[in-house]
FIMINU-278902 format. One record per residue: y, z, x of N, C-alpha, C, CB in turn. Coordinates in steps of 0.2 Angstrom, whole numbers, padded with zeros to 4 digits, always signed. Atoms other than C-alpha are relative to their C-alpha. Glycine has a CB too. Layout:
<pts>
YZXYZXYZXYZX ...
</pts>
This chain:
<pts>
+0000-0006-0003+0331+1023+0159+0003+0006-0004+0003+0000+0006 -0002-0005+0003+0333+1040+0151-0002+0007+0003-0001+0000-0007 +0001-0005-0003+0333+1056+0161+0004+0006-0002+0001-0002+0008 -0003-0006+0002+0337+1073+0154-0003+0006+0002+0001+0000-0008 +0003-0006-0002+0335+1090+0160-0001+0005-0006+0005+0004+0004 +0002-0004+0006+0327+1103+0148+0006+0005-0002-0006+0004+0002 -0005-0005+0001+0342+1114+0149+0007-0004-0004+0003+0003+0006 -0005+0004+0004+0354+1099+0142-0001+0001-0007+0000-0007+0002 -0001-0001+0008+0359+1103+0124+0006-0004-0003+0001+0008-0001 -0005+0004+0002+0369+1089+0117+0003+0003-0006-0002-0007-0002 -0003-0004+0007+0373+1100+0101+0006+0004+0003-0006+0005-0004 -0005-0004-0002+0383+1111+0113+0005-0004+0005-0003+0006+0004 -0003+0005-0005+0394+1097+0120+0007+0003+0003+0002-0007-0005 -0006-0003-0004+0409+1108+0125-0002+0002+0006+0002+0006-0004 +0002-0003-0006+0399+1114+0139-0001-0005+0006-0006+0003-0001 +0001+0005-0005+0398+1097+0147+0005-0005+0000-0006-0003-0002 -0004+0005-0001+0408+1083+0154-0005-0007-0001+0004-0001+0007 +0004+0006+0002+0402+1065+0148+0003-0006+0005+0001-0002-0007 -0003+0006-0004+0404+1051+0161-0004-0007-0002-0001+0001+0008 +0002+0006+0002+0402+1033+0156+0002-0006+0005+0002-0002-0007 -0002+0006-0004+0402+1017+0167-0002-0006-0003-0004+0000+0008 +0002+0005+0004+0403+1001+0158+0000-0007+0004+0005-0001-0006 +0000+0006-0004+0398+0985+0167+0000-0006-0006-0006-0001+0005 +0000+0005+0005+0397+0967+0159-0006+0000-0004+0000-0007+0005 +0006+0000+0004+0380+0970+0152-0004+0006+0000-0004-0006+0002 +0003-0006+0000+0375+0987+0155+0004+0006+0000-0004+0001+0006 -0004-0006+0001+0381+1005+0151-0004+0006+0004+0001+0002-0007 +0003-0005-0004+0378+1019+0163+0003+0007-0002+0001-0001+0008 -0002-0006+0004+0378+1037+0156-0002+0006+0005-0003+0001-0007 +0002-0006-0003+0379+1054+0165+0003+0006-0004+0002+0001+0007 -0003-0007+0002+0382+1072+0159-0001+0005+0005-0003+0002-0007 +0001-0006-0006+0386+1087+0170+0002+0006-0004+0005-0001+0006 -0002-0007+0002+0386+1105+0165+0006+0003+0004-0007+0004+0001 -0006-0002-0003+0403+1111+0168+0000+0006+0004+0006+0000-0005 +0001-0007-0003+0399+1129+0172-0004+0000+0007-0003+0005-0005 +0005-0001-0006+0385+1126+0184+0001-0007+0005-0007+0000-0003 -0002+0005-0004+0393+1110+0191-0007-0004+0002+0003+0002+0007 +0006+0003-0002+0376+1101+0189-0001-0006-0005-0006+0006-0001 +0002+0007+0005+0371+1083+0182-0007+0002-0003+0000-0007+0005 +0005-0001+0003+0359+1086+0169-0003-0006-0005+0001+0006-0005 +0003+0006+0004+0357+1069+0161+0002-0007+0004+0002-0001-0008 -0001+0007-0003+0357+1051+0168-0004-0005-0004-0002+0000+0007 +0003+0005+0004+0354+1036+0157+0003-0007+0001+0002+0002-0007 -0002+0007-0001+0355+1017+0158-0002-0004-0006-0003-0003+0007 +0002+0005+0006+0356+1004+0144+0003-0007+0001+0003+0004-0007 -0002+0007+0001+0357+0986+0141+0005+0000-0006-0006-0005-0002 -0005+0001+0006+0373+0982+0130-0002-0005-0005+0007-0001+0003 +0001+0005+0006+0370+0975+0113+0006-0005+0000-0002+0003-0007 -0005+0004+0002+0381+0961+0106+0007+0003-0001-0001-0005-0005 -0006-0003+0002+0394+0973+0100+0002+0005+0006+0000+0004-0006 -0003-0004-0006+0396+0982+0117-0001+0007-0001+0008-0002+0001 +0001-0007+0000+0398+1000+0120+0001+0003-0007+0006+0003+0004 +0000-0003+0007+0404+1004+0102-0007-0001-0004+0005-0003-0005 +0006+0001+0004+0388+0996+0095-0006+0004+0003-0002-0008+0000 +0005-0004-0003+0377+1005+0107+0001+0008-0002+0000+0000+0007 -0002-0007+0001+0386+1022+0104-0002+0001-0007+0007+0002+0001 +0001-0001+0007+0383+1020+0085-0008+0001-0001+0002-0006-0004 +0007-0001+0001+0364+1020+0088-0002+0006+0005-0004-0007+0002 +0002-0005-0004+0364+1034+0101+0001+0006-0002+0004-0001+0007 +0000-0007+0003+0361+1052+0098+0006+0004+0002-0006+0004+0002 -0006-0004-0002+0377+1058+0107+0006-0004+0002-0002+0005+0004 -0005+0004-0003+0388+1044+0114+0007+0000-0005-0002-0006+0001 -0006+0000+0005+0399+1044+0097+0002+0007-0002-0002-0006-0006 -0001-0007+0003+0400+1063+0095+0006+0002+0004-0007+0004+0001 -0006-0003-0003+0416+1072+0098-0002+0007+0003+0007+0000-0005 +0001-0007-0002+0418+1089+0106-0002+0001+0007-0005+0003-0005 +0002-0001-0007+0414+1086+0125+0006+0003+0003-0002-0006+0003 -0005-0003-0004+0424+1096+0138+0005-0005+0002-0003+0005+0006 -0004+0006-0002+0430+1079+0145-0005-0006+0000+0002+0001+0008 +0004+0007+0000+0425+1061+0144+0004-0005+0004-0001-0003-0008 -0003+0006-0005+0428+1048+0157-0004-0006+0000+0001+0003+0007 +0002+0007+0000+0425+1030+0155+0003-0005+0005+0001-0003-0007 -0003+0005-0005+0426+1018+0169-0003-0007-0002-0002+0002+0008 +0002+0007+0001+0426+0999+0168+0000-0004+0006+0005-0003-0004 +0001+0004-0006+0420+0987+0181+0004-0006+0000-0007-0002+0001 -0004+0006+0000+0428+0970+0186+0005-0001+0005+0003-0001-0007 -0005+0001-0006+0441+0962+0197+0007+0000-0002-0001-0007+0002 -0007+0000+0003+0456+0964+0185+0003+0007+0002+0000-0001-0007 -0004-0006-0002+0465+0978+0195+0004-0001+0006-0005+0007+0002 -0003+0000-0007+0477+0981+0209+0003+0007+0001+0006-0005+0000 -0002-0007-0002+0483+0996+0219+0007-0001+0002-0005+0003+0005 -0007+0000-0002+0501+1000+0221+0002+0007+0003+0005-0001-0007 -0002-0006-0002+0509+1013+0232+0004+0004-0005+0005-0001+0007 -0004-0004+0005+0515+1027+0221+0007+0000-0001-0002+0008+0001 -0008+0001+0000+0533+1026+0226+0002-0006-0004+0004+0001+0007 -0003+0006+0002+0534+1009+0220-0002-0001-0008-0002-0007+0004 +0002+0000+0007+0526+1012+0203+0005+0002-0005-0007+0003-0001 -0004-0003+0006+0536+1014+0187-0003-0001-0006+0008-0003+0000 +0004+0000+0006+0528+1018+0171+0004-0006-0005+0001+0007-0004 -0003+0005+0004+0530+1003+0159+0000-0007+0003+0006+0001-0002 +0000+0006-0004+0528+0990+0173-0007-0002+0001+0004+0001+0006 +0007+0001-0001+0509+0990+0172-0002-0008+0000-0004+0003-0005 +0002+0006+0001+0507+0973+0165+0003-0005+0005+0003-0002-0007 -0003+0004-0005+0520+0965+0176-0003+0000+0007+0007+0001+0001 +0003-0001-0006+0512+0972+0191-0007-0003+0001-0001+0008+0002 +0006+0003+0000+0495+0967+0186+0000-0008+0000-0004+0002-0005 +0000+0007+0001+0500+0949+0182+0001-0003+0006+0006-0001-0004 +0000+0004-0006+0502+0945+0200-0007-0002+0003+0004+0004+0006 +0007+0001-0002+0483+0946+0202-0004-0002-0006-0002+0007+0002 +0005+0002+0006+0476+0944+0184+0005+0000-0006-0006+0006-0001 -0004+0000+0006+0484+0938+0168-0004+0003-0006+0001-0008-0001 +0004-0003+0005+0478+0949+0154-0001-0004-0006+0004+0006-0002 +0002+0004+0006+0469+0941+0139+0003+0004-0006-0008-0002+0000 -0002-0003+0007+0475+0945+0121-0005+0006-0002+0001-0004-0005 +0005-0005+0002+0459+0956+0119+0000+0005+0006-0007-0003-0001 +0000-0006-0006+0464+0967+0135+0006+0004-0001+0000-0003+0006 -0005-0005-0001+0474+0982+0137+0001+0002+0007-0001+0006-0005 -0002-0002-0007+0483+0987+0153+0001+0007+0001+0006-0005+0003 +0000-0007-0001+0481+1005+0160+0001+0001+0007-0006+0004-0003 +0000-0002-0006+0484+1015+0175-0002+0007+0001+0007-0001+0003 +0003-0006-0002+0477+1029+0185+0003+0002+0007-0009+0000+0001 -0003-0002-0006+0486+1039+0198-0005+0004+0005+0005+0004-0001 +0004-0003-0005+0478+1045+0214+0004+0004+0005-0005-0005+0004 -0005-0005-0004+0489+1060+0221-0002+0000+0007+0000+0007-0002 +0002+0000-0007+0479+1061+0237+0000-0006+0004-0007+0002+0000 -0001+0007-0004+0480+1043+0242+0007-0002-0001-0005-0005-0002 -0007+0002+0002+0498+1041+0235+0000-0007-0002+0005+0001+0005 +0001+0007+0003+0492+1026+0225-0001+0000-0007-0006-0003+0003 +0002+0001+0008+0491+1020+0207-0004-0006-0001+0007-0001-0004 +0004+0006+0001+0477+1009+0201+0002-0002-0007-0008+0003+0000 -0002+0003+0006+0483+0997+0188-0006-0005-0002+0006-0004+0000 +0006+0004+0002+0469+0988+0178+0000-0002-0007-0006+0004+0002 +0001+0003+0006+0464+0978+0163-0007+0003-0003+0000-0007+0000 +0006-0002+0003+0451+0984+0151-0001-0003-0008+0000+0008-0001 +0001+0002+0007+0444+0978+0134+0003+0004-0005-0008-0001-0001 -0003-0004+0004+0455+0983+0121-0004+0004-0005+0005-0004-0003 +0005-0003+0005+0441+0986+0108-0003+0007+0003-0006-0005-0002 +0003-0006-0003+0433+0998+0121+0005+0006+0000-0003-0002+0006 -0005-0005-0001+0449+1007+0124+0001+0003-0007+0006-0003+0004 -0002-0003+0006+0452+1009+0106-0006+0005-0003+0001-0006-0005 +0006-0005+0002+0434+1016+0103+0000+0007+0004-0007-0004+0002 -0001-0007-0004+0437+1029+0117+0005+0004-0003+0002-0002+0008 -0005-0004+0002+0453+1035+0109-0002+0003-0007+0006-0004-0001 +0002-0002+0007+0446+1035+0091-0006+0004+0000-0002-0006-0003 +0007-0004+0000+0429+1043+0096+0002+0007+0003-0006-0004+0004 +0000-0005-0004+0434+1055+0109+0008+0004+0001-0002-0002+0007 -0006-0003+0000+0453+1058+0107+0003+0001+0006+0001+0005-0004 -0003-0002-0006+0463+1067+0120-0004+0002+0006+0004+0005-0001 +0004-0002-0006+0448+1072+0130-0003-0007+0003-0006+0004-0003 +0002+0007-0003+0444+1053+0133+0005-0002+0005-0001-0005-0005 -0004+0003-0005+0451+1045+0149-0004-0007+0003+0000+0005+0006 +0003+0007-0003+0449+1027+0154+0003-0002+0007+0003-0006-0005 -0001+0002-0007+0448+1021+0172-0003-0006+0002-0002+0006+0004 +0003+0006-0004+0444+1007+0184-0006+0003+0004+0004-0004+0004 +0005-0003-0004+0428+1010+0193+0001+0001+0007-0006-0004+0000 -0002-0001-0007+0436+1008+0210+0004+0007+0000+0005-0005+0002 -0003-0007+0000+0446+1024+0205-0005+0005+0001+0004+0002-0006 +0006-0005-0001+0429+1033+0204-0002+0000+0007-0005-0001-0004 +0003+0002-0007+0423+1025+0220+0005+0003+0005-0001-0008+0001 -0005-0003-0005+0439+1030+0230+0000+0008+0000+0007-0002-0002 +0000-0007+0001+0438+1048+0223-0006+0002+0003+0001+0002-0008 +0007-0003-0003+0420+1050+0228+0000-0001+0007-0005-0004-0003 +0000+0001-0008+0423+1043+0246+0005+0005+0003+0003-0007+0002 -0004-0005-0003+0438+1054+0249-0003+0007-0001+0007+0000-0004 +0004-0006+0000+0427+1069+0243-0005+0000+0005-0003+0002-0007 +0005+0000-0004+0413+1064+0253+0001+0000+0008-0004-0007-0002 -0002+0002-0008+0422+1059+0270+0002+0006+0003+0005-0005+0000 -0004-0006-0004+0432+1075+0274+0006-0003+0003-0005+0003+0005 -0006+0003-0003+0448+1074+0283-0001-0003+0007+0006+0007+0001 +0001+0002-0006+0442+1070+0300-0005-0006+0001-0002+0005+0004 +0005+0006+0000+0430+1055+0296+0003-0006+0003-0002-0001-0008 -0002+0006-0003+0431+1040+0306+0002-0006-0004-0005-0003+0005 -0001+0006+0003+0437+1023+0301-0006-0004-0002+0005-0005+0003 +0007+0002+0002+0423+1015+0291+0000-0005-0007-0005+0006-0001 +0001+0005+0006+0418+1001+0279-0005+0003-0005-0001-0008+0002 +0004-0003+0006+0410+1006+0262-0001-0006-0005+0002+0006-0003 +0002+0005+0005+0400+0994+0251-0003+0003-0006-0004-0006+0003 +0003-0003+0006+0396+0996+0233-0002-0006-0005+0004+0004-0004 +0002+0006+0004+0386+0981+0225-0002+0002-0007-0006-0004+0003 +0001-0002+0007+0386+0981+0206-0003-0006-0004+0007+0002-0003 +0002+0006+0003+0383+0969+0193+0004-0006+0000-0001+0001-0007 -0003+0006-0002+0387+0952+0200+0007+0001+0003+0001-0004-0007 -0006-0001-0004+0401+0960+0210-0001+0005+0006+0006+0002-0004 +0000-0005-0006+0404+0969+0226+0007+0003+0002-0003-0003+0007 -0006-0003-0002+0417+0982+0230-0001+0002+0007+0001+0007-0005 -0001-0002-0007+0423+0985+0248+0005+0004+0001+0001-0007+0004 -0005-0005-0001+0433+0999+0254+0000+0002+0007-0002+0007-0004 -0001-0003-0006+0440+1003+0271+0004+0005+0000+0002-0006+0005 -0003-0006+0000+0445+1020+0274+0001+0003+0007-0003+0005-0004 -0002-0003-0007+0453+1028+0290+0004+0006-0002+0003-0005+0005 -0005-0006+0002+0467+1041+0289+0003-0001-0006+0005+0001+0006 -0003+0002+0006+0473+1031+0275-0005-0006-0003+0008-0003+0000 +0003+0006+0003+0466+1018+0263+0002-0006+0003+0001+0000-0008 -0001+0006-0003+0466+1001+0272-0001-0006-0004-0003+0000+0007 +0002+0006+0004+0457+0990+0260-0004+0002-0006-0004-0006+0005 +0004-0001+0006+0450+0990+0243-0001-0007-0004+0002+0006-0005 +0000+0006+0004+0444+0974+0234-0007-0001-0003+0002-0007+0004 +0007+0001+0003+0430+0968+0222-0001-0008+0000+0001+0003-0008 +0002+0007-0001+0422+0951+0225-0006-0003-0005-0002-0002+0007 +0006+0002+0004+0411+0940+0214-0006-0001+0004+0001-0007-0005 +0006+0001-0003+0393+0941+0220-0006-0001-0004+0000+0006+0005 +0006+0002+0004+0377+0933+0214-0006+0000+0005+0001-0006-0004 +0006+0000-0005+0367+0932+0230+0001+0005+0006-0001-0008+0003 -0001-0004-0005+0363+0941+0245+0005-0003+0006-0007+0002+0003 -0004+0004-0005+0372+0928+0256+0008+0002-0002-0002-0008-0001 -0007-0002+0002+0388+0932+0245+0002+0007+0003+0001+0001-0007 -0001-0007-0002+0387+0951+0250+0001+0000+0008-0007+0004-0001 -0001+0001-0008+0385+0946+0269+0007-0003+0001-0006-0004+0003 -0005+0005-0001+0398+0933+0268+0007+0005-0001+0001-0006-0005 -0005-0004+0001+0411+0945+0261+0001+0006+0004+0000+0003-0008 +0000-0006-0005+0406+0960+0272+0003-0002+0006-0007+0002+0000 -0002+0003-0007+0408+0949+0288+0007-0002+0000-0004-0006+0002 -0007+0002+0000+0425+0942+0282+0004+0006+0000+0001-0003-0007 -0005-0006+0000+0433+0959+0278-0001+0004+0007-0002+0005-0006 +0000-0003-0007+0426+0966+0295+0004-0004+0005-0008+0000+0002 -0004+0005-0004+0434+0951+0304+0008+0002-0001-0002-0008-0001 -0006+0000+0002+0450+0953+0295+0003+0007+0002+0001-0001-0007 -0002-0007-0002+0451+0972+0299-0002+0002+0006-0002+0004-0005 +0002-0001-0007+0445+0971+0316-0005+0005+0001+0007+0001+0004 +0005-0005+0000+0429+0980+0313-0006-0004+0004-0003+0003-0007 +0005+0003-0005+0414+0976+0325-0007+0001-0004+0000+0003+0007 +0007-0001+0003+0397+0972+0316-0005+0002+0004-0002-0007-0003 +0006-0003-0005+0388+0977+0332+0001+0007+0001+0000-0004+0007 -0002-0008-0002+0397+0994+0333+0001+0004-0005+0006+0000+0005 -0003-0005+0006+0405+1000+0317-0006+0001-0005+0006-0004-0003 +0005-0002+0005+0394+1009+0305+0003-0003-0007-0001+0007-0001 -0001+0003+0006+0393+1001+0287-0004+0004-0005-0001-0007-0001 +0004-0004+0005+0388+1013+0272+0000-0004-0007+0003+0007-0002 +0001+0004+0007+0381+1005+0256-0003+0005-0005-0004-0006+0002 +0003-0003+0006+0378+1012+0239-0002-0006-0005+0004+0005-0003 +0000+0005+0005+0374+1003+0223-0007-0002-0002+0003-0006+0002 +0007+0002+0003+0360+0993+0214-0003-0005+0005+0002-0004-0008 +0005+0004-0004+0348+0988+0227-0005+0005+0003+0004-0002+0006 +0006-0004-0002+0332+0994+0235+0000-0001+0008-0007-0002-0003 +0001+0001-0007+0328+0996+0254-0003-0006+0002-0003+0006+0003 +0003+0006-0002+0317+0981+0254+0004-0006-0004-0007+0000-0002 -0004+0005+0003+0330+0971+0244+0002-0006+0005+0006+0003-0005 -0003+0005-0004+0336+0954+0250+0007+0001+0003+0000-0007-0004 -0006-0002-0002+0353+0961+0251+0001+0004+0006+0004+0002-0005 +0000-0004-0006+0349+0975+0263-0003-0003+0006-0003+0006-0001 +0004+0003-0006+0337+0965+0274+0005-0005+0003-0007-0004-0003 -0004+0004-0003+0350+0951+0276+0006+0003+0003+0002-0005-0005 -0005-0003-0003+0364+0962+0279-0001+0004+0007+0003+0005-0005 +0002-0002-0006+0355+0971+0293-0001-0005+0005-0006+0003-0001 +0000+0006-0006+0353+0954+0302+0006-0001+0003-0003-0006-0003 -0006+0001-0002+0371+0953+0303+0005+0006+0002+0004-0005-0005 -0003-0006-0001+0377+0971+0304-0005+0005+0003+0004+0004-0006 +0005-0004-0003+0369+0982+0316-0001+0007-0003+0001+0000+0007 +0000-0007+0001+0373+0999+0310+0001+0001-0008+0005+0004+0004 +0000-0001+0008+0370+0999+0290-0004+0006-0002-0003-0006-0003 +0004-0005+0002+0365+1014+0282+0001+0001-0008+0001+0006+0004 -0002-0001+0006+0363+1020+0264+0004+0007-0001-0007+0000-0005 -0004-0005+0001+0375+1032+0257-0004+0006-0004+0007-0002-0004 +0003-0005+0004+0371+1049+0248+0004+0001-0006-0001+0006+0004 -0003-0002+0006+0375+1056+0232+0006+0005+0001-0005+0004-0005 -0005-0005-0001+0392+1066+0230-0002+0007+0001+0004-0001-0006 +0002-0007-0001+0391+1083+0237+0004+0005-0004+0001+0002+0008 -0003-0006+0003+0396+1100+0231-0001+0000-0008+0007+0000+0001 +0002-0001+0007+0388+1097+0214-0008+0000+0000+0003-0007-0005 +0007-0001+0000+0370+1100+0209-0003-0007-0004-0002+0007-0002 +0004+0005+0004+0357+1087+0202-0006+0003-0003-0001-0006+0004 +0007-0003+0003+0343+1091+0190-0006-0003+0004-0001-0002-0008 +0007+0002-0003+0325+1089+0197-0002-0007-0003-0006+0005+0000 +0002+0006+0004+0323+1075+0184+0003-0006+0004+0002+0000-0008 -0003+0006-0004+0334+1064+0196-0003-0001+0007+0008+0001+0000 +0002+0000-0007+0323+1067+0211-0003-0007+0002-0006+0006+0001 +0004+0006-0001+0314+1050+0209+0006-0006+0001-0005-0001-0005 -0005+0005+0000+0331+1041+0208+0003-0001+0007+0006+0001-0005 -0003+0001-0007+0337+1033+0225+0007+0004+0000+0001-0008+0002 -0006-0004-0001+0351+1044+0233+0006-0005-0001+0000+0004+0007 -0006+0005+0000+0363+1029+0234+0001-0004-0006-0001-0006+0006 -0002+0003+0007+0362+1024+0216+0005+0004-0004-0007-0001-0003 -0004-0003+0005+0375+1028+0203+0006+0004+0004-0003+0005-0004 -0005-0004-0003+0388+1034+0216+0007+0000-0003+0001-0003+0007 -0006+0000+0004+0403+1028+0206+0000+0003-0006+0002-0007-0001 +0001-0004+0006+0396+1035+0190+0001+0008+0002-0007-0002-0003 +0000-0007-0002+0393+1052+0199+0007+0002+0002-0005+0002+0005 -0006-0001-0003+0410+1051+0207+0006+0001-0005+0002-0005+0005 -0005-0001+0005+0419+1051+0190+0001+0008+0000-0002-0003-0006 -0001-0007+0000+0417+1070+0192+0006+0002+0004-0007+0004+0003 -0006-0002-0004+0431+1070+0205+0006-0004-0002-0001-0002+0007 -0006+0004+0002+0443+1059+0195+0004+0005-0005-0002-0006-0004 
</pts>
C-alpha cells in the first residue's frame, strides 16, 4: 500500500516528520506536514530478508536525511514499564532482564512518559538502531510501540474519561491497556487466533474487575468489521466498538478509504 497526498514533497524533507513502525515482517510508514499538522503519506511494506535497512535502500526517501524529526517504533513483548521515580539511567538492562533476557543482537533503550510518570524500557534489534542513528542522526528517535499507543490514548481520552480497556491487535500479538485516572495495565501477548484475542481480553477484564456485560472495550488494529476476531469478541464482550484516529491532526483525503481504526499506534507517534 502506498498513499501519498499531491502536496507531499519528499525533496523538502525538513517540512515533515517521518514515522515508522517496524513489525516482525512488515514496515508501516507515515509522513506528517509539520506546519499543517496533516498526515500526507501512509505506506505499508513487507520486509525483505535484510529488514528495514534493506527496504530503505530501495525506497525513494526512507534512507534520506534532513527530516524535521524521525520516530521509529518497534513491536514485540520485550518491554517493561517502571515508575519514573524508580528509574536510574544505566539500569535499563537490569530492569528489563526481569522480563526479557536481551540477545547479543539487541540493544536496550528507554523512553520517558512525563504525563504518566512512567519509563518504558525495551529491547530492539541493534542493527535497526544502528541504521536509525547512521541514517537520521540526532533527528531519529527509537521507541517501543506501546509508548506510541499510550501517548495516543492519553491524547484521545481527555482528563475525565472513564476507566476502560483498549485493545490493539498487531502482527501475531495483542496489546492491552487499561486506563482510568492512571495507567492500570499494559501488556503484549502472543496471539495467532481469534480465540487467543478473546482469551486474553477476558483474562485481563477478570483480573482488573471489568465486566464484559457492562464495560466498554475499544479496539484498534489489523482487523475488519467482519473479521473472526471482532465477531468472536462481540460474542463474549457486549460493548465492543472500534476506535477512531487520533484527533487534533488532519489526514489527507487519500486516506479516506482506510479504516479509521487502523494504524492508531503509527499515527500516535505524532504525540511522542
